[in-house]
Structures are given as structure tokens and as C-alpha cells.
C-alpha positions as CSV (number, residue, x, y, z in Angstrom):
1,M,0.0,0.0,0.0
2,T,1.7,3.2,-1.2
3,V,0.6,6.7,-0.3
4,T,1.7,9.2,-2.9
5,R,1.5,13.0,-2.6
6,L,-0.3,14.4,-5.6
7,T,1.1,17.3,-7.7
8,V,-0.5,18.8,-10.8
9,P,-0.7,18.3,-13.6
10,L,-1.9,14.8,-13.1
11,S,-1.5,12.2,-15.8
12,P,-4.8,11.6,-17.8
13,D,-5.0,8.1,-16.4
14,L,-4.6,9.1,-12.8
15,L,-7.0,12.0,-13.2
16,G,-9.5,9.7,-14.7
17,A,-9.1,7.2,-11.9
18,L,-9.4,9.9,-9.2
19,H,-12.4,11.5,-10.9
20,G,-14.1,8.2,-11.1
21,L,-13.5,7.6,-7.4
22,N,-14.8,11.0,-6.5
23,E,-17.9,10.5,-8.6
24,D,-18.5,7.0,-7.1
25,H,-18.8,8.9,-3.8
26,A,-20.5,12.1,-5.0
27,T,-23.4,11.7,-2.5
28,E,-20.9,12.0,0.3
29,L,-18.4,14.3,-1.3
30,S,-20.1,16.3,-4.1
31,S,-19.6,15.9,-7.8
32,L,-16.7,17.7,-9.5
33,T,-15.7,17.9,-13.1
34,P,-12.2,16.5,-13.8
35,E,-10.9,20.0,-14.3
36,K,-12.3,21.2,-11.0
37,L,-10.9,18.2,-9.2
38,E,-7.5,18.8,-10.6
39,G,-7.8,22.5,-9.7
40,L,-8.7,21.6,-6.1
41,I,-5.8,19.2,-5.9
42,G,-3.5,21.9,-7.2
43,S,-4.6,24.5,-4.7
44,A,-4.9,22.2,-1.7
45,F,-2.6,22.2,1.3
46,F,-2.2,18.5,0.9
47,A,-3.5,15.9,-1.6
48,A,-2.6,12.2,-1.9
49,T,-3.6,8.9,-3.4
50,V,-3.2,5.3,-2.4
51,D,-1.9,2.9,-5.0
52,A,-2.5,5.3,-7.9
53,G,-6.2,5.9,-7.6
54,D,-7.6,3.4,-5.0
55,G,-7.9,6.1,-2.4
56,L,-7.9,9.9,-2.4
57,V,-7.6,12.6,0.2
58,I,-7.7,16.4,-0.4
59,A,-7.0,18.8,2.5
60,C,-7.0,22.5,2.6
61,D,-5.5,24.9,5.2
62,Q,-6.9,28.3,6.2
63,D,-5.1,30.0,3.4
64,T,-6.5,27.8,0.6
65,P,-8.6,29.8,-1.9
66,Y,-11.7,27.8,-1.6
67,D,-15.4,28.8,-1.4
68,S,-16.9,25.6,0.0
69,P,-19.6,26.6,2.6
70,N,-18.2,23.9,5.0
71,F,-14.6,25.2,4.6
72,L,-15.8,28.8,5.1
73,W,-17.7,27.7,8.3
74,F,-14.3,26.6,9.8
75,R,-12.5,29.6,8.5
76,K,-14.9,31.9,10.4
77,R,-14.2,30.0,13.6
78,Y,-10.5,29.0,13.5
79,P,-7.5,31.1,12.6
80,R,-5.3,28.1,11.7
81,F,-6.5,24.6,10.7
82,V,-6.3,21.8,8.1
83,Y,-9.7,20.9,6.6
84,V,-10.1,17.5,5.1
85,D,-12.4,18.3,2.2
86,R,-12.7,14.8,0.8
87,V,-11.5,11.3,1.4
88,A,-12.6,8.3,-0.6
89,V,-11.6,4.7,-1.0
90,S,-12.6,2.4,-3.9
91,S,-15.3,-0.2,-2.9
92,S,-12.9,-3.0,-3.9
93,R,-10.3,-1.8,-1.3
94,R,-12.6,-1.0,1.7
95,G,-11.6,-2.6,4.9
96,E,-7.9,-2.5,4.2
97,G,-7.1,0.6,6.2
98,L,-6.6,3.0,3.2
99,A,-8.6,5.8,4.7
100,R,-6.6,5.6,7.9
101,K,-3.4,5.7,5.9
102,L,-4.6,8.8,4.1
103,Y,-5.6,10.5,7.3
104,D,-2.2,9.6,8.8
105,A,-0.6,11.3,5.8
106,V,-2.7,14.4,6.4
107,F,-1.7,14.4,10.1
108,A,2.0,14.1,9.2
109,A,1.8,17.0,6.7
110,A,-0.2,19.1,9.2
111,R,2.3,18.5,12.0
112,K,5.3,19.3,9.6
113,A,3.6,22.6,8.8
114,G,3.0,23.4,12.5
115,H,-0.8,22.8,12.5
116,E,-2.6,21.5,15.6
117,I,-6.2,21.3,14.4
118,I,-7.7,19.0,11.8
119,V,-11.4,19.6,10.8
120,C,-13.9,18.0,8.5
121,E,-17.6,17.5,8.1
122,V,-19.7,14.4,7.8
123,N,-23.2,14.2,6.5
124,Y,-26.0,13.4,9.0
125,D,-28.7,13.8,6.3
126,P,-28.3,11.7,4.3
127,P,-26.6,9.7,7.0
128,N,-23.1,8.3,6.7
129,P,-22.7,5.9,9.6
130,A,-19.4,4.4,8.3
131,S,-17.8,7.9,8.2
132,D,-19.3,8.7,11.6
133,A,-17.8,5.6,13.1
134,F,-14.4,6.1,11.4
135,H,-14.1,9.7,12.6
136,E,-15.2,8.8,16.1
137,K,-12.5,6.1,16.3
138,L,-9.9,8.7,15.2
139,G,-11.0,11.0,18.1
140,F,-12.9,13.7,16.2
141,A,-15.5,15.5,18.2
142,E,-18.6,17.4,16.9
143,V,-18.2,21.2,17.1
144,G,-21.3,22.3,15.1
145,R,-24.0,21.5,12.6
146,A,-25.5,23.1,9.5
147,V,-28.1,22.4,6.8
148,L,-26.6,23.4,3.4
149,E,-28.4,25.0,0.5
150,N,-28.6,21.6,-1.3
151,G,-30.5,20.2,1.7
152,K,-27.7,18.1,3.1
153,G,-27.3,18.2,6.9
154,V,-23.6,18.1,8.1
155,R,-21.9,17.7,11.4
156,Y,-18.7,19.7,11.8
157,L,-15.9,17.8,13.5
158,R,-12.5,18.7,15.0
159,L,-9.5,16.8,16.1
160,D,-6.6,18.2,18.2
161,L,-3.3,16.7,16.9
162,R,-1.7,17.4,20.2
163,G,-3.7,14.5,21.7
164,L,-2.5,12.0,19.1
165,G,0.7,9.9,18.8
166,A,3.4,11.1,16.4
167,A,3.3,8.3,13.9
168,T,4.3,9.6,10.5
169,P,3.8,7.5,7.4
170,S,6.3,7.6,4.6
171,L,5.2,9.2,1.4
172,S,6.6,8.3,-2.0
């Protein structure tokens, strides 16, 4: 299992694989065109894949030029943070720990940059019990809720890195 930090431009094959992964999880993540996905990866604080497209994480920090209402919710409340915008794992690789590896890579990049707070949101409407359980296991705690313009209900979560061990995965 190899975690690789993403840089743009992406190869057409990798962009196609990552776009397909994002679209497979569009209910939880939101749909993006391939061009918008690549643009988000390019502007992100940190983006990585597992095994060339079987997993994806995109994280922004407070300085990322991003207009997501969820990101903006955190920006209003925290002066410094890393926001996990999206994480997805292909259905054929679920249960192998890929999401945890991707989060560990985000944690390592955040620590290296001096960040102490990781934030994200998880849908409660429609419900996402697998993501709820995953984030709870990692130690995330709810810090707010919102109903978005599209009707989705989200829970805003926060994790303080100072309370975690210092395991740092290797990135290729």
C-alpha cells in the first residue's frame, strides 16, 4: 500500500481514476468535473492517493482559496487549521485501512507545517454511519451542525493533533 502525494498536472489516467473515485462517492463528497478536481488538488494544502487511484484525500488549510460553505464555516471560527475536504476509498479496497493511511498522511503533513487542528464535516442527512464511526474512532468531536443549500445536513468535526501519537507514514 503506497501513499503518494499528488502534484499537478496529473496524468490523464490518474486524473480519470481519481475523478471516477470522486464520482462514485458524489453523494458524500459532491460531484466535480475532472478540471475542478485537478484544480482543487493543485490549490490544496495536501492531496494524496493510495496505489494510484484506489484512495484519495484532499485537505486545505486556512489559506487555501476555496469557497466551499463547509470550509468557510471553519475559516470563520479557527485562525489556523487543516480541513479534510474529501476522502474516498474504492469499494474494492474497503476494509484494508486505506482511509486511515490517508488521514495519517494528512496528520503528518499538518504537523510538519505546525498545524494542531484538523477539521472536517460528515453528512448526517443523508446519514453516513461508516464515516461517523471512522471519525469517532480517530478521536474527532462534533463542534457544530448546518443544513446546506442543497438540503444536506452536516456535522462539523474537530481533532486536536496534540492528543495523538506522532506516527508519520512515509510518502513516496
